[in-house]
C-alpha positions as CSV (number, residue, x, y, z in Angstrom):
1,X,-6.0,-19.2,-33.7
2,X,-5.8,-19.6,-30.0
3,X,-8.6,-18.5,-27.8
4,X,-7.8,-15.6,-25.3
5,X,-7.8,-16.7,-21.6
6,X,-9.8,-13.8,-20.1
7,X,-9.8,-15.3,-16.6
8,X,-6.0,-15.4,-16.5
9,X,-5.8,-11.8,-17.7
10,X,-8.3,-10.7,-15.1
11,X,-6.4,-12.5,-12.4
12,X,-3.2,-10.8,-13.5
13,X,-4.9,-7.4,-13.4
14,X,-6.2,-8.1,-9.9
15,X,-2.8,-9.2,-8.6
16,X,-1.2,-6.1,-10.1
17,X,-3.8,-3.9,-8.4
18,X,-3.3,-5.6,-5.1
19,X,0.5,-5.3,-5.3
20,X,0.2,-1.6,-6.1
21,X,-2.2,-1.0,-3.2
22,X,0.0,-2.9,-0.8
23,X,3.0,-0.8,-1.8
24,X,1.1,2.4,-1.3
25,X,-0.1,1.2,2.2
26,X,3.5,0.3,3.1
27,X,4.7,3.8,2.0
28,X,2.0,5.4,4.1
29,X,2.8,3.3,7.1
30,X,6.5,4.1,6.8
31,X,5.7,7.8,6.6
32,X,3.5,7.6,9.7
33,X,6.2,5.7,11.6
34,X,8.9,8.3,10.7
35,X,6.6,11.2,11.5
36,X,5.3,9.8,14.9
37,X,8.6,9.7,16.7
38,X,9.4,13.3,15.7
39,X,6.0,14.4,17.0
40,X,6.6,12.6,20.3
41,X,9.9,14.3,20.8
42,X,8.3,17.7,20.3
43,X,5.5,16.9,22.8
44,X,3.0,16.9,20.0
45,X,2.0,13.3,20.2
46,X,-1.4,12.6,18.7
47,X,-4.1,11.4,21.1
48,X,-4.8,7.7,20.3
């Protein structure tokens, strides 16, 4: 019987976790970018 390659499985889990986190960050960034111009038009621009 073949031996399980735990390091490969761990690497795949880490890559999946990183991909999921990157996608979440991209969604958050997109939401902020769409919300920021609307706030600027209303004069409610956040102080940065």
